[in-house]
C-alpha positions, 0 to 999 in steps of 0.5 A: 522437639521431644522432652525428657526428664533425666535424673543422673546417677553419676556420683554419690558426692552430693550435688557436685556432679550437678554443678560440674554438668551445669558449668560445662553445659552437659547432661550425663548418665552413668550407664553404658550403651549396652544398658537399657537406660544408656540406650534410652539416653543415646536415643535423645536427639539434637534439638530435644529438651532435657530437664535435669532433676534429682531423685533422692528419697522422694525429694524432688529437686529440679536443677536446670533445663537445656536443649541438646546440641550434640554428642559430647565426644570428650566426656568431662565426667569419666565413664559416662555418656554425656551430651552437650547443651545450649540455652541452659535455664536454672530451675531450682524450684522457682518456676514451679515445676511439679512432677508429683502427679506424673512419673513412669508407672505411677512411681513417685520417684523420678525415673533415670531417663524418662520421655514426657509423652504427648498425653502430658500436655500440661507439663509440656506447655509449662516447659515451653512457657519457661523456655519462652519466658527465659528468653524475654528475661535474658533480653531484659536483664542484658538491656535493662530496657525492653519494648514489646511491639506487635500487632493489636491484641497480641497480649503485650501487656499480659506478657509484660506482666508475666516477665515482670513477675518472673524477674522480680522473683529471685530464681535461687532458693537459699537458706537465710543464713547462707544468704546473710553470710554471702552478703557480709562477705561481699559488703565493701566497707570502703564504700561507706556513704555515712560515717556512723561513728561521727554521727553518733558522736555528734549526737552524744556531744549535743546531748551527753548522757549526764546532761539529759536531766537538764534538758529545757523545752527548747532542747527537747521539743519537736514541732517548731519546724525550720526554727528548731532542728537541733532539738532532741526529738528531731535528732532522734527521729530524723538526724539519726535515721542512718543509725536506726529508723524511728517512726513514732507515728505522731508527736504524741509519742514524745509526750511533750511537744509544740503544736504549730496550729494551736501555737502552744505546748501539748501534753500526752501520756503519763504527763496528763496526770499532772494537770495545771502544771506549766510546760517548764515544770512538766519538762523537768519531770520528763527530762529527769525520767529520761535521764534515769532510764538511760543512765540506769539502763532499766527500761522495764521500770518505765514501760508505763511511761514511755513506749518500748520503741522510744526507749530502744532508740535511746538505748541503742544510741547511748549503748551501741555495744549492747543494743542492736540499732533496731526498735520495732518489735515486729522487725525484731521478731521477724529477724529472730524467726528468720534466722532461728536465733535461740531466744527464750524470752518475750522481753523486747529489750532482751530480744534486742540484745540477742540480735546484737549478740547475733551481729557479733557472731556473724561479723566478728572477723569484719569491720562491719558496724552494727549499723551496717549489719542492720543495713545488710539485713534490710537490703537483703531480706524482707524484715518488715513483713517477714520472709516466707520460708519454703519447705526446705527452709530456704526463701525466695526474695521478691521485689515488685513491679508497677504499671502505668499507661502513657497518654497525651496528657501524661507528663513529667510531673506524673512520672518523675516529680513535680509540684502538687497543690496541698490544702492547709487546715488547722487539723480540725477538718475545716479547710481554710482555703489556703493552698500551697505547693510541695514537691512530690515524687512521681510513680517512677521516682517512687519505684527508684527510691524503693529500689535504692533502699533494697538493692538485692531485689529487682523492680520493674516499671511497665509502661503500657502504650509507651508511644502514646505519650510525649516521650521527651517531655515525660522522661526529661533528663532521664534519657541519660539515666535510663541508659543501660551504660549509665545505670547507678550513681554514674548516671546521676542527674540534676532534676528540674526540681532538684533545688526543692529536694530535702537534705535527708532525701535518698536523691539529695545529691542528684537522681539516678536510676538504680541498677536493679530497676528494669523498664518494659514498654509496650506499643502497637507497630501500626499506631500512628504515634510511633513516629514520635519516638526519636532515635535517642530514645530508641537507642536506649531500648531493645525492641522485641516483636510479639507475634500473634502466633506465639501469643496463642499460648495465652488461650490455653491459660485459665488465668487469661479467661477469668471474668471480672469475678475471677472465675475462669470461663475457659472453653473446652479444648476443641473450642480452643482449637477452633479459635486458633484455626479461625485466628490463623485463617484470618491472619493468613488472609490479612497478609495476602491483602496489598498494603497489609502485613503481619503487623496487622495480624489479630492477636489472641486477646481479641478472641478472649472476648468470646467469654463475653458472648458465650462463645458466639464467633459471629458476635465477636466479628461484628462487635470487635473484629469487623470495625478494626479490619475496616479501619485497616482498609479505610480509603483503599479502592478495594475495601469492600472486596478485601473485607469480604475476603477477610470475613470469608477467612474468619467464617471458613468452616473448620475441619469440615464443621457446618458453620452456623455463624455466617450470614446470607444463607451460609455465605459470608458478606463483604458489606 
């Protein structure tokens, strides 16, 4: 395979020619056979790899990559030379290709047709990595569940992390406003799971504006638990979550609240300036101020009394056609910055109104409510932390991945959910030795909760050593939900602790695995625990062998050689070549021994341990490889002879070098 970068010169009509080529799986140039560039293009052979890029005012854009399969005898684009492609991979900047330091004759322009020569190994390795990773990504996307199998030390966990990093990062870079418009266009209002108007009406019926000044302690106070879930503060914080999440941090934000430990009303904020007043009197003052602030819609006059977030929550509830249902200053600022909304004031209340105007502009031809608009924003963008814009103004939306390792003691409680002991105290740091139990999510269910609330992002659960756990017990009823054909709500199941799930929980009606959740497992083929995986489990996963040979590429990575301080200890290229040669020689010898096969190969991660021994191959053999190989052969009649063969293969002089790592005067020993 040879590698080429092609910058088509077909049309001057923007990117339309690129889309036409990609849709029809071709690459084309606008020169004939009689032109130098045309002859160069014709010389590209079947099986060669091409990268289609754009050269325009020194701005580099990488569109897609493919492998030549044949000449295109019926060109889609007239008056062009074109070739058919397979294995197309969208690039769009995501993969980090960078030709800034490379091009023909030192030019910063991408040549129209340019072969990547062998002295550009960094780029070639990067291209091969993309091709390899894309195959794994396609396999995972099409199956949702993937298990990487292979010999010991083949870097399956390292590979799983690389796959996860790629799949949780969106490949397309787009302008935020374009992503938003697409999300609005594709939002299905008929699939509303909440009637926002009914919820808002229920609150204002319970607490009409003109009655706010007459609220009693029982009407207002939070902290009574199950005895009082119809109070004003509980509605604001919990029941109205679908209308805009409000998290005050502590009950003190409400200024007057019931403390269940002290068993009395507690006061905070400006009410502290009125000492020795009965709670009922303080409630009259508080209710009067809340009523005046809401009725007159003058929050700036009350900033010394109430928090901005508290006031915004009330205002966007009582004035849903003026204020947007968002009350976090940081989130408001992030939205304004992300969409470059014109706003000339730092006043948080006015900035909130600007976002409402932005909603009206974007959704004017739809029936999408402001509450649904905020849901669209949070589902499609990182409003909490703020999106990082690229140089072209676009963004990449990232999800996340988590890694767990199964072992014989790992169970359903760790993975899905279960009862956990909770010690009770009175808030004074002194444990009263009372212990209760409450339902807690396991690591996988936590990931699914996050994925459900962020459907535009991808999430991956990596399960290392998946076959070492008792699979049936760990997954439980999730065997059904993880099936690729039953992802989403159609795969909803009742978990073992469903009766303990709160009504406001994401999975109150039953648990399911969202479609944007992927699972990658790793396992060694020769582990004795493999037999514990039944056919029902195997049917739900795609299996892909990771060979020792293909994982040699990790030896070329600086990251793979990093020590505990994060510094790469990667040796020189000639040492890397020697490592690969020894590895190939040893693995070839393993396959020649009766009873062994490629499943017993030694992977590249074993050789990364050389950084711990200053590159001493003899130390690696005696401290790691010899013991493992002896376990392979334990109990066989020819164990001594076969160990001698393996040691000889490992210590075989490389390319005529005098090998100083052997024993017995240069002769390997089978002992």
